[in-house]
Backbone as CSV, one residue per row, in Angstrom:
resi,resn,N_x,N_y,N_z,CA_x,CA_y,CA_z,C_x,C_y,C_z
1,MET,4.678,26.342,4.105,3.519,26.879,4.749,3.525,26.397,6.202
2,GLY,3.110,27.210,7.099,3.084,26.832,8.496,1.712,27.051,9.102
3,ASN,1.639,26.925,10.384,0.431,27.195,11.152,-0.755,26.319,10.755
4,GLY,-0.522,25.035,10.457,-1.621,24.122,10.174,-2.126,24.158,8.754
5,PHE,-1.474,24.869,7.848,-1.886,24.914,6.464,-0.878,24.132,5.630
6,PHE,-1.371,23.448,4.591,-0.484,22.739,3.688,-1.074,22.751,2.297
7,GLN,-0.239,22.403,1.316,-0.693,22.345,-0.060,-0.805,20.890,-0.460
8,ASP,-1.962,20.497,-1.020,-2.127,19.121,-1.461,-1.507,18.955,-2.847
9,ASN,-1.613,17.750,-3.410,-0.986,17.446,-4.697,-1.540,18.285,-5.838
10,ALA,-2.773,18.766,-5.715,-3.368,19.578,-6.767,-3.034,21.058,-6.606
11,GLY,-2.248,21.411,-5.580,-1.860,22.790,-5.377,-2.858,23.601,-4.570
12,ARG,-3.901,22.943,-4.050,-4.893,23.651,-3.246,-4.362,23.794,-1.829
13,THR,-4.575,24.958,-1.232,-4.175,25.200,0.143,-5.320,24.792,1.051
14,THR,-5.044,23.914,1.991,-6.056,23.458,2.930,-5.489,23.547,4.333
15,SER,-6.342,23.381,5.318,-5.878,23.430,6.701,-6.027,22.061,7.336
16,PHE,-5.287,21.847,8.400,-5.345,20.602,9.149,-5.896,20.926,10.517
17,ASP,-7.008,20.282,10.872,-7.652,20.597,12.148,-7.212,19.667,13.275
18,GLY,-6.268,18.780,13.021,-5.771,17.888,14.068,-6.495,16.564,14.131
19,HIS,-7.564,16.403,13.368,-8.317,15.162,13.360,-8.062,14.426,12.054
20,LYS,-7.777,13.141,12.180,-7.534,12.325,11.002,-8.865,12.031,10.317
21,SER,-8.916,12.212,8.997,-10.154,11.924,8.273,-10.286,10.413,8.097
22,PRO,-11.530,9.909,7.999,-11.714,8.468,7.840,-11.090,7.983,6.536
23,LYS,-10.603,6.772,6.565,-9.965,6.175,5.393,-11.014,5.911,4.319
24,MET,-10.700,6.275,3.078,-11.630,6.072,1.978,-11.820,4.569,1.740
25,GLY,-13.047,4.198,1.426,-13.356,2.808,1.149,-13.839,2.054,2.380
26,THR,-14.063,2.773,3.484,-14.585,2.163,4.698,-16.053,2.539,4.857
27,SER,-16.711,1.958,5.847,-18.133,2.256,6.044,-18.357,3.716,6.440
28,LYS,-17.373,4.338,7.115,-17.504,5.745,7.483,-17.261,6.685,6.304
29,HIS,-16.505,6.235,5.322,-16.171,7.070,4.158,-16.146,6.194,2.904
30,PRO,-17.335,5.765,2.414,-17.352,4.916,1.219,-16.953,5.697,-0.031
31,ALA,-16.380,4.983,-0.980,-16.002,5.609,-2.249,-17.273,5.964,-3.014
32,GLN,-17.343,7.172,-3.542,-18.502,7.647,-4.297,-18.203,7.472,-5.782
33,LEU,-18.968,6.604,-6.449,-18.717,6.286,-7.853,-19.990,6.466,-8.672
34,ARG,-19.807,6.874,-9.940,-20.934,7.000,-10.856,-20.533,6.341,-12.173
35,VAL,-21.389,5.445,-12.671,-21.141,4.763,-13.938,-22.351,4.959,-14.844
36,GLN,-22.198,4.608,-16.121,-23.261,4.854,-17.078,-24.144,3.642,-17.353
37,THR,-23.629,2.425,-17.118,-24.413,1.229,-17.420,-24.432,0.279,-16.226
38,GLU,-25.435,-0.585,-16.217,-25.564,-1.588,-15.162,-24.422,-2.613,-15.268
39,GLU,-23.993,-2.896,-16.484,-22.880,-3.834,-16.696,-21.586,-3.287,-16.075
40,ARG,-21.338,-2.016,-16.271,-20.149,-1.369,-15.696,-20.245,-1.334,-14.171
41,ARG,-21.467,-1.142,-13.646,-21.668,-1.150,-12.199,-21.254,-2.484,-11.605
42,LYS,-21.590,-3.579,-12.295,-21.216,-4.908,-11.807,-19.701,-5.100,-11.809
43,GLU,-19.027,-4.574,-12.829,-17.557,-4.662,-12.899,-16.919,-3.913,-11.725
44,VAL,-17.382,-2.682,-11.516,-16.831,-1.847,-10.456,-17.142,-2.446,-9.094
45,GLU,-18.360,-2.958,-8.931,-18.756,-3.573,-7.665,-17.901,-4.805,-7.361
46,ALA,-17.582,-5.589,-8.401,-16.731,-6.760,-8.215,-15.330,-6.349,-7.751
47,THR,-14.804,-5.266,-8.318,-13.488,-4.763,-7.911,-13.513,-4.315,-6.454
48,CYS,-14.580,-3.625,-6.060,-14.704,-3.158,-4.673,-14.814,-4.325,-3.706
49,GLN,-15.605,-5.329,-4.057,-15.762,-6.493,-3.182,-14.474,-7.301,-3.087
50,GLU,-13.757,-7.410,-4.188,-12.487,-8.142,-4.212,-11.472,-7.519,-3.257
51,ASN,-11.471,-6.187,-3.164,-10.533,-5.471,-2.301,-11.126,-5.106,-0.942
52,LYS,-12.376,-5.536,-0.683,-13.076,-5.285,0.585,-13.225,-3.789,0.874
53,TRP,-13.600,-3.030,-0.181,-13.843,-1.609,-0.048,-15.345,-1.368,-0.031
54,GLU,-15.777,-0.380,0.732,-17.169,0.049,0.732,-17.313,1.097,-0.375
55,CYS,-18.284,0.885,-1.269,-18.492,1.807,-2.386,-19.980,2.089,-2.549
56,GLU,-20.294,3.320,-2.861,-21.653,3.706,-3.218,-21.639,3.988,-4.717
57,ILE,-22.289,3.122,-5.478,-22.255,3.203,-6.936,-23.639,3.609,-7.442
58,THR,-23.680,4.668,-8.236,-24.934,5.084,-8.867,-24.794,4.913,-10.372
59,VAL,-25.907,4.531,-11.006,-25.953,4.367,-12.461,-26.733,5.543,-13.029
60,ASP,-26.072,6.318,-13.881,-26.702,7.477,-14.512,-26.193,7.573,-15.944
61,PRO,-26.994,7.112,-16.915,-26.530,7.114,-18.308,-26.361,8.511,-18.901
62,ASP,-26.952,9.524,-18.270,-26.870,10.890,-18.801,-25.623,11.640,-18.351
63,GLN,-24.941,11.143,-17.313,-23.763,11.809,-16.754,-22.489,11.043,-17.123
64,PRO,-21.358,11.740,-17.208,-20.095,11.037,-17.482,-19.683,10.186,-16.275
65,GLU,-18.908,9.159,-16.548,-18.445,8.270,-15.491,-17.548,9.021,-14.524
66,MET,-17.706,8.765,-13.225,-16.873,9.389,-12.204,-16.327,8.275,-11.311
67,THR,-15.094,7.877,-11.571,-14.480,6.783,-10.811,-13.154,7.219,-10.199
68,THR,-13.031,8.498,-9.874,-11.758,8.990,-9.330,-11.454,8.385,-7.967
69,ASP,-12.494,8.141,-7.144,-12.253,7.508,-5.840,-11.706,6.102,-6.020
70,LEU,-12.234,5.375,-7.006,-11.743,4.020,-7.275,-10.308,4.063,-7.781
71,ASP,-10.003,5.020,-8.658,-8.631,5.173,-9.153,-7.669,5.468,-8.003
72,THR,-8.111,6.298,-7.062,-7.287,6.632,-5.900,-7.023,5.391,-5.059
73,LEU,-8.055,4.576,-4.848,-7.889,3.362,-4.053,-6.993,2.339,-4.750
74,LEU,-7.115,2.247,-6.076,-6.307,1.283,-6.828,-4.850,1.709,-6.954
75,ASN,-4.597,3.006,-7.015,-3.246,3.528,-7.225,-2.818,4.370,-6.040
76,LYS,-2.661,3.742,-4.897,-2.250,4.474,-3.696,-0.866,5.058,-3.907
77,PRO,-0.655,6.288,-3.440,0.661,6.896,-3.613,1.724,6.135,-2.826
78,LYS,2.884,6.026,-3.401,4.003,5.340,-2.760,4.677,6.272,-1.768
79,THR,5.195,5.703,-0.702,5.920,6.473,0.287,7.272,6.858,-0.282
80,PHE,7.621,8.120,-0.154,8.891,8.614,-0.667,9.920,8.565,0.452
81,VAL,11.025,7.867,0.202,12.100,7.777,1.179,13.265,8.614,0.673
82,LYS,13.657,9.590,1.464,14.731,10.497,1.088,16.072,9.795,1.221
83,ASP,16.940,9.977,0.227,18.285,9.419,0.287,19.069,10.095,1.403
84,THR,19.946,9.328,2.027,20.760,9.910,3.090,21.915,10.697,2.476
85,ARG,22.220,11.813,3.075,23.340,12.637,2.619,24.582,12.266,3.399
86,ILE,25.713,12.434,2.775,26.988,12.203,3.439,27.336,13.465,4.209
87,GLY,27.583,13.309,5.493,27.975,14.446,6.312,29.457,14.755,6.111
88,ARG,29.853,15.972,6.381,31.256,16.373,6.205,32.201,15.521,7.041
89,ASN,31.767,15.129,8.235,32.654,14.385,9.127,32.466,12.877,9.067
90,ASP,31.634,12.399,8.128,31.465,10.957,7.949,32.656,10.395,7.194
91,PRO,32.926,9.084,7.351,34.002,8.472,6.552,33.686,8.589,5.065
92,CYS,34.693,8.783,4.248,34.508,8.955,2.808,33.997,7.659,2.188
93,VAL,33.125,7.798,1.199,32.519,6.642,0.550,33.490,5.894,-0.358
94,CYS,34.628,6.508,-0.684,35.582,5.840,-1.568,36.397,4.781,-0.818
95,GLY,36.312,4.785,0.521,36.998,3.761,1.306,38.418,4.127,1.691
96,SER,38.810,5.379,1.568,40.176,5.792,1.874,40.458,5.818,3.378
97,GLY,39.395,5.887,4.195,39.579,5.977,5.629,39.631,7.411,6.132
98,LEU,39.675,8.382,5.230,39.676,9.792,5.605,38.246,10.280,5.789
99,LYS,38.125,11.429,6.445,36.820,12.052,6.516,36.444,12.554,5.121
100,TYR,35.146,12.604,4.860,34.657,13.025,3.558,35.164,14.430,3.204
101,LYS,35.225,15.342,4.200,35.633,16.722,3.922,37.109,16.811,3.522
102,LYS,37.924,15.835,3.934,39.354,15.848,3.608,39.662,15.068,2.328
103,CYS,38.686,14.306,1.817,38.953,13.435,0.670,38.127,13.899,-0.550
104,CYS,37.019,13.256,-0.798,36.208,13.540,-1.984,35.304,14.754,-1.812
105,GLY,35.150,15.272,-0.607,34.238,16.373,-0.368,34.856,17.741,-0.448
106,LYS,36.159,17.809,-0.730,36.775,19.137,-0.792,36.458,19.794,-2.127
107,PRO,36.247,21.099,-2.108,35.912,21.815,-3.348,37.069,21.752,-4.330
108,SER,36.703,21.689,-5.602,37.728,21.614,-6.654,38.285,22.953,-7.002
């Protein structure tokens, strides 16, 4: 996709306006959490304080728990590093001293 549009991990197409969004868990963008009991609120609040995250926690026993923001903060995606490819004119990896295209890179 081009022209400022991209697909997120859920497959939704969104646009990029050139402005970086505030980091989740900060005072500008606190994590929005909902729990069912006061005891659970204390557990979640302790986790947020331990990691120095700003969280807005509401207790609502009638609604299901919503802790996706906390899960996102706890399980940050890892950076993917692409493996380097061997170029045709690079030395062969077998150590023969020949170019890759003349040694192990030639078609069978």
